[in-house]
Phi, psi and omega in degrees: 000135181290140179274343182112172181223129178227092184220135179234135175231126181229145165235122181195189182250140181290130183274336179201158176300147181299145173263124183258135173219170179226140177287164177304333178277359177094005179284132178289141177226121178248133177237132178207169180244150177231133178259132173241150181238144171218160183247151176208162177261132178279186183301329180273000179086007179277140180285125179241154177242140181234137177253133177244131179259135182238132176271126182244139175230135179234150183239159171064221183298322178301317179298317180299317180293320177300315180297327183278320190247334187282132182228154177307136177095342180292144173272134182224155169252123180242130172239132182193204180224151177282141177217134174246128177235162181228157177202165176261127180282184183300335181264007179082008179278138177286127179242151180230148173217137175252130182219169178256121175275114185288126173263329174206146179225130176240135179276127181252331180158187178250151178300132178091353177286155175350328179106350182279349177071011183284337177074180180274150181289344184284349183255119182289150173264150182301143178216212183294338182278359177270118178277136176291158176296149180297153176285173183307323182292335184260358183272144174295131181291316183241088176293138186281025178210000000 
């Protein structure tokens, strides 16, 4: 019996530099946003563009590399899985957030660069030294942020 599939693949531009935090156990956590664009025709047949913002979270070595090298405006390929978590806010209200847990991130270039998407040579692309995000069993249930 199939267990299901939870996979997200995005190519877009980073909306802000990653925010770095650490779990009580010392694991790095990087959070950043990625914008993707798509086009559609409105009722009058005019081509319109829509931007969708995605919240990305990376853990461990991947998070450390994101914090060091990832900058606003860079084009990236993100592969990961959707995760929804909940917490109680200051007023005791249950809150939910859906985010993409990054399993791999590749740097493609900066917004406005040449069009080939090759990016600058100073930014490494993920390889064997990039640790995947922990599986559900290894993630902290209640991140303190």
